[in-house]
C-alpha positions in Angstrom: -19.8 46.2 51.5 -19.4 49.6 49.8 -21.4 51.4 47.2 -20.0 51.0 43.7 -22.3 53.3 41.8 -25.3 55.5 42.3 -28.1 55.6 39.8 -29.9 58.8 38.9 -33.3 59.3 37.3 -35.7 62.2 36.5 -39.4 62.1 36.8 -42.3 63.4 34.7 -43.9 66.6 35.8 -46.4 64.8 38.0 -43.7 62.9 39.8 -45.4 59.5 39.0 -42.9 58.1 36.5 -39.1 57.9 36.7 -36.8 57.8 33.7 -33.2 56.5 34.1 -30.6 59.3 33.6 -27.1 58.1 34.3 -25.0 56.4 36.9 -22.3 58.0 39.0 -19.2 56.1 40.2 -19.2 56.0 44.0 -16.2 57.7 45.6 -14.8 61.1 46.4 -16.2 62.7 43.2 -19.7 61.3 43.6 -21.1 64.2 45.7 -19.9 66.8 43.1 -21.4 64.7 40.3 -24.8 64.6 42.0 -24.7 68.3 42.6 -24.0 68.9 38.9 -26.9 66.7 37.9 -29.2 68.5 40.3 -28.2 71.9 38.9 -28.4 70.8 35.3 -31.8 69.1 35.6 -33.2 71.9 37.9 -34.1 69.2 40.4 -36.6 70.2 43.1 -36.2 67.0 45.2 -33.7 64.2 45.7 -35.1 60.8 46.5 -32.7 58.4 48.2 -33.5 54.7 48.4 -32.8 52.3 51.2 -31.1 48.9 51.3 -32.2 46.4 53.9 -31.9 42.8 54.6 -34.9 40.5 54.0 -36.0 40.8 57.6 -36.2 44.6 57.2 -33.0 45.5 59.1 -30.5 47.9 57.6 -27.4 46.3 56.0 -23.9 47.5 55.3 -24.9 49.2 52.0 -27.5 51.2 54.0 -24.7 52.4 56.3 -22.9 53.9 53.2 -26.2 55.4 52.0 -26.7 57.1 55.3 -23.2 58.6 55.2 -23.7 59.8 51.7 -27.1 61.3 52.6 -25.5 63.3 55.5 -22.7 64.5 53.2 -25.4 65.6 50.7 -27.3 67.5 53.3 -24.4 69.8 54.0 
């Protein structure tokens, strides 16, 4: 299973509430789109969620998330 889209949100100044911003189509252009959002919104942090099976073990979506996270760190 692969990622189809990534959701983005911004928080209030206290970081306690998140407000939906947009979705980004997964694929080769996703990293650049996220960088554009980070720059436009003056983001200080990026929070990346996890995807796990009901028993708490990572699933195939989590594998794609981990790869994207590594690409984002570069």
